[in-house]
N, C-alpha and C positions, 0 to 999 in steps of 0.2 A: 502572708496573713492579711495584710491591709487590702490587697487586691481582692481576696475572698469577701471581705466586708463590703467593699465597694460594689462588687458583683451582686451580693445579696441585697443590698439597698436598691440597686438598679432593678433587680427582679421584683422587689416589693412595689416599686413605682410602676413597673409594667403591669403588675397584677392590679394595682389601684386604677390604672387607666382602663384595663379590661372590665373591672367592676363598674366604673363610671359608664362605659359604653353599654354594658349589659342593661343598664336602667332604661334604655330606649326600647328594649324588647319587652313588650307588654304581653304577659301570659294571663295573669290574674292580678287584680289590685293587691299590692303588698306582697306578692309572691316574688321574692327577690333574693339575690345573693349578698346584698349589702350587709345585713346583720351578721351573717356567718363570716363574711370577710372581716368585719370589725372584731368579731370574737377571736378569730385565728390570726389576725394581723398584730404583729408586735409593735409596729410603728403607729402611734396614735395620730400623728400629724398627717400621714398618708391617708389614713382612714377618714379623718374628718375633712380634709381638704377636698377629697373627691365628692363628699356629700355637699359641702359648701359650694363648690364650683357648679355642680348640677343644679342646686337650688338657685344660685344667682343667674345662671344662663337659661334654665328651662322653666322651673316651676315658680321661682320667685320666693321671697321671704314673706311671711305672713304672721299675724298675731299668734303668739304661742309657739313660734318656732324654737325658742330656747328650751321648752319642755321636750320637744322632739329631739333636739340635739343632746339633751341630757339622757334621753332614752337610748340614743345611739351610743353615747359614751358608756352606758351601762354594759353594752355588749363587750366593749374593749376591756372594761374593768373586770367583768366576770371571766372573760377569756384569760386574763392575766392570773386570776385566782385559780383557774383550772389547770394552768400550766400545760404540760404535755401528758397529763394523766387522762387517758381516754374515758375512764369511768366518771371522773369529775367533769370532763367536757360534755359527756352525754347527760349529766345532771344539770350543769350550769347553763347550757345553751337554751333549753326550754325556759329556764328561769330568766335568762336575758330577754327572751321573746316576751314573756309576761311583764317584765320590768319596763320594756319599751312600750308595750301596750298601755300600762298603767300611767306612765309619765307623759307620753305623747297625748293621750286622750284626756289627761287632767288639764293640759293646756287648751285642748279643744273645748272642754267644759268651761274652763275659766273665762275664755274670751267669747264663746258663741252660744252658750246655754245659760238659762237662769241659774244663778248661784244658790241653788237649794237642793235638797235631796232628790226631788223629782227630776230636776235638770241633770244632776249627776248620774242618776240611774238611767235616764234616757240616753245620755251621751255614751255611757259604757255599753248599754245593751245594743244601741245602733252600730257600735264599732265592733261588735263580736265577729261578724263575717270577715272583717279586715284582720282581726287577730288570728282567726283560723288560717287565713292565707299566709300571714306572717310566720306563724308557727310551722306550717307545712313547708314553706320556703326555707326557713332556718334549719329544720330537720333534714330536708332533702340536701341542701347545699352544704350543711354541716357534715352530713354523712359522706358526701363527695370529698370534702376537704380531708376528713379523717382517713378515708380509703386511699386517696392520692398520696397523703403524707406517709402512710404505711407502705404503699407500693414503692414510692421513691426511696424510702429508707432501706427497704429490703433490696432494691436494685443497687444502691450504693454499697451495701454490705457484700452482696454477691460479687460486684465488680471489684471491690477491694480484695476479696478472697482470691480472685483469679490472678491478681498481681502479687500476692504474697507467697 
């Protein structure tokens, strides 16, 4: 039993490394597997460490990064609330995308825009194209995660039936 737990943890680390490496592939800004990975990842540290390492090595820290990290943490939290319920996952994943958008851009507004209603509206309206890409990426990769999970679980059940 303990060997299975070790193997599961190792697999989660490998997946975290894969997600880290995937961030170097640029399709569209914010179209990424990172949010979905956090949503479906049960290990909060693996999720956040791959984000922090990328930021430290590649993009650097910036004013307001705490708000972005809170947005990333919301993916993980909403994923825990959805559990393994596919209907809840389909509902909570877009909510996680929206939460990330609202939190991360609040930090952008706070540090780089005038702190008034016009600055707030400008910040969020200029960020809408990034939100669209975030949402599309989360829905795409989230769908892939759900389908892969379903496929693997069916494969395990059919393999188990062959041996019984």
